[in-house]
C-alpha positions in Angstrom: -15.1 -15.8 -5.2 -15.8 -12.1 -5.0 -17.2 -11.6 -1.5 -18.3 -8.1 -2.4 -21.0 -9.7 -4.6 -22.2 -12.3 -2.1 -25.5 -11.8 -0.2 -27.1 -14.0 2.3 -30.9 -14.2 2.6 -32.8 -15.7 5.6 -36.4 -15.7 6.4 -36.5 -12.1 7.8 -33.0 -10.8 7.0 -30.7 -9.8 4.2 -27.0 -9.8 4.9 -25.1 -7.6 2.5 -21.4 -6.9 2.2 -20.0 -3.9 4.2 -20.6 -0.6 2.5 -19.7 3.0 3.6 -23.3 4.0 3.1 -24.0 2.3 6.5 -21.3 4.3 8.3 -23.8 6.6 10.2 -26.0 3.7 11.3 -22.9 1.8 12.6 -21.4 4.8 14.2 -24.5 5.7 16.1 -25.4 2.2 17.2 -22.0 0.6 18.0 -21.8 2.2 21.4 -20.5 1.4 24.9 -23.6 -0.6 25.9 -23.5 -2.7 22.7 -19.8 -3.4 23.0 -20.0 -4.2 26.8 -19.0 -7.8 26.3 -17.0 -7.4 23.0 -13.4 -7.0 22.2 -13.7 -3.9 20.0 -14.6 -0.5 21.3 -16.9 2.1 19.8 -15.4 4.5 17.3 -14.4 7.8 18.6 -15.6 9.5 15.5 -17.3 8.8 12.1 -13.9 8.6 10.4 -12.9 5.6 12.5 -16.1 3.9 11.3 -15.4 4.8 7.7 -11.8 3.4 8.2 -13.3 0.1 9.5 -15.7 -0.2 6.6 -13.0 0.7 4.0 -10.6 -1.8 5.6 -13.4 -4.5 5.6 -14.0 -3.8 1.8 -10.3 -4.3 1.1 -10.3 -7.6 3.1 -13.3 -8.8 1.2 -11.5 -8.1 -2.1 -8.7 -10.2 -0.8 -11.1 -12.9 0.4 -9.9 -12.9 4.0 -12.9 -11.4 5.8 -16.6 -11.4 5.0 -18.1 -8.4 6.8 -21.8 -8.1 6.5 -24.5 -5.5 7.2 -27.8 -7.0 8.6 -31.0 -5.5 7.2 -34.6 -6.4 7.9 -36.1 -7.6 4.6 -39.6 -6.2 5.2 -38.6 -2.7 6.4 -35.1 -2.4 4.9 -34.0 -1.1 8.3 -30.4 -1.5 9.7 -30.2 -4.3 12.3 -26.5 -4.7 13.0 -23.3 -6.2 11.6 -22.0 -9.7 11.4 -18.8 -11.2 10.1 -17.0 -14.4 9.1 -13.4 -13.5 9.8 -10.0 -15.0 9.1 -11.1 -16.9 6.1 -7.6 -17.9 5.3 -7.4 -19.9 8.5 -8.5 -23.5 9.0 -11.0 -22.4 11.6 -12.6 -18.9 10.8 -14.3 -16.9 13.4 -18.0 -15.8 13.6 -19.0 -12.5 15.1 -22.1 -10.4 15.4 -23.7 -7.4 17.1 -27.3 -6.2 16.9 -28.4 -2.7 17.7 -30.3 -2.4 21.0 -33.7 -1.6 19.6 -33.6 -4.9 17.8 -32.7 -7.0 20.8 -35.0 -9.9 21.7 -36.1 -10.8 18.1 -33.5 -13.6 17.6 -32.0 -11.8 14.7 -28.5 -12.8 15.9 -29.4 -16.4 15.8 -30.9 -16.0 12.3 -28.0 -14.1 10.9 -25.3 -16.4 12.2 -27.3 -19.4 11.0 -27.4 -17.8 7.6 -23.6 -17.3 7.6 -23.0 -20.9 8.8 -25.3 -22.3 6.0 -23.4 -20.1 3.5 -20.1 -21.4 4.8 -21.3 -25.0 4.6 -22.0 -24.5 0.9 -18.5 -23.1 0.3 -17.1 -26.5 1.4 -13.8 -25.0 2.6 -14.0 -25.3 6.3 -15.1 -28.0 8.7 -15.7 -25.8 11.7 -15.8 -22.2 12.9 -15.2 -20.6 16.3 -17.5 -18.2 18.1 -15.9 -16.5 21.1 -18.2 -14.8 23.6 -18.1 -13.5 27.2 -19.7 -15.9 29.7 -22.0 -13.1 31.0 -23.5 -12.4 27.5 -26.3 -15.0 27.8 -28.2 -13.8 24.7 -25.1 -14.1 22.6 -24.2 -17.5 24.0 -27.6 -18.8 22.8 -26.4 -18.3 19.2 -23.7 -21.0 19.0 -25.7 -23.2 21.4 -28.7 -23.1 18.9 -26.2 -24.5 16.4 -25.0 -27.3 18.6 -21.8 -25.5 19.3 -19.5 -26.9 22.0 -17.2 -25.0 24.3 -13.6 -25.8 23.4 -11.7 -23.1 25.2 -12.0 -20.6 28.1 -9.8 -17.6 28.7 -9.6 -14.1 29.9 -8.6 -11.1 27.9 -8.8 -7.3 28.1 -10.9 -5.7 25.4 -10.0 -2.4 23.7 -11.7 -0.4 26.5 -9.4 -2.2 29.0 -12.3 -4.2 30.5 -11.5 -7.9 31.3 -13.6 -10.3 29.3 -14.3 -13.8 30.6 -14.5 -15.7 27.3 -15.7 -19.1 26.3 -15.0 -20.2 22.7 -17.5 -22.3 21.0 -16.8 -24.5 18.0 -19.6 -24.8 15.4 -19.7 -27.5 12.8 -19.6 -26.3 9.1 -20.3 -29.8 7.7 -24.1 -29.6 7.4 -26.7 -26.9 7.0 -29.1 -25.9 9.8 -32.9 -25.7 9.1 
């Protein structure tokens, strides 16, 4: 399967493969506030964002990572990024971030549900993991809305040197969600 040709459509969103044309949107929105509870840190410059996107495109060609740009269908505006990572593992990892001005619209839940439903149709994996900092209540609601269960708790330092207090949810990939 060529992940560069895959698209996921939900009621309000379109998830398209990573593309360098979104570099400026990602660079300007993936900031310290957005990454507060995440492992990665914001890019120091636009070239780091371009490197991330080019690396993501290479990984999609190999079939090991599905990095997606989230767009509002109605306005065609950038919303954030999502990913289905480590596709060559038995339990891939879900991840997402939404730009601040789009918070509170449940776009995260909708996008991750779209990825989960796509993954179910692939019939390759039985479950996925979704790690999240315990303090990130909005993000925790995403796997909980998909009946995710906590299977692991741990602490780790993110790329900014801040300690995260993580819980890892397990989400079933055996049936689609309405």
